[in-house]
C-alpha positions in Angstrom: 20.1 14.1 -44.1 18.3 12.2 -41.4 19.3 12.9 -37.9 18.2 10.8 -35.0 17.9 11.7 -31.4 18.8 9.3 -28.6 15.7 7.9 -26.9 14.3 9.7 -24.0 15.3 8.1 -20.7 12.4 6.3 -19.2 11.6 7.1 -15.6 10.2 4.1 -13.8 6.9 4.7 -12.3 6.3 3.5 -8.8 2.7 2.2 -8.5 2.7 1.5 -4.8 3.7 4.4 -2.5 4.2 4.2 1.3 2.2 6.9 3.0 2.9 6.0 6.7 4.5 3.4 8.8 4.5 2.4 12.4 5.9 -0.4 14.6 4.7 -1.3 18.0 4.9 -4.5 20.1 6.5 -6.4 17.1 3.7 -5.5 14.7 4.4 -3.4 11.7 1.7 -1.5 10.0 2.1 0.3 6.7 -0.3 2.6 4.9 0.0 2.2 1.1 -1.5 3.9 -1.9 -1.7 2.3 -5.4 -1.2 5.2 -7.9 -2.6 3.1 -10.8 -5.9 2.1 -9.1 -6.0 4.9 -6.5 -6.7 2.2 -3.9 -5.6 2.6 -0.3 -4.3 -0.4 1.6 -3.1 -1.2 5.1 -0.5 -3.9 5.3 0.2 -5.7 8.6 3.2 -7.8 9.5 2.8 -9.7 12.7 5.6 -10.8 15.1 4.8 -14.5 14.5 5.4 -14.1 10.7 1.7 -13.7 9.7 0.8 -11.0 7.2 -2.3 -9.5 5.7 -3.3 -6.6 3.6 -6.7 -4.9 3.6 -8.1 -2.4 1.1 -10.0 0.4 2.8 -12.0 3.4 1.6 -9.7 6.4 1.2 -11.8 8.4 3.6 -11.0 5.7 6.3 -7.3 5.4 5.6 -5.9 7.0 8.7 -8.4 5.3 11.0 -7.7 1.9 9.4 -3.9 2.5 9.7 -4.4 3.0 13.5 -6.9 0.2 13.9 -6.2 -2.4 11.2 -7.6 -5.4 13.1 -10.9 -3.7 13.6 -11.1 -3.1 9.8 -10.1 -6.7 9.0 -12.7 -8.0 11.4 -15.5 -6.0 9.8 -15.0 -7.5 6.4 -12.9 -5.0 4.4 -11.4 -6.9 1.5 -8.2 -8.7 2.1 -6.2 -8.4 -1.1 -2.7 -8.6 -2.5 -1.0 -5.4 -3.5 -0.8 -6.0 -7.2 0.5 -3.1 -9.2 
């Protein structure tokens, strides 16, 4: 006799995780981590509707979170948050 088991439920994996968030003067800054690539990103949403994301070295994540415009100005890569 062949018995079958129901399939194991699949738990969705969340590739992008929010590590920190802040809002000041209409600007929203989010620190994100991509679990698949282990990349760290800072996402900025500006009050005028502008948005950008920059990838930063993990060691600089907290500094970039607090000073995203400085990191964007010094050529850290602007990238989309692809999972």
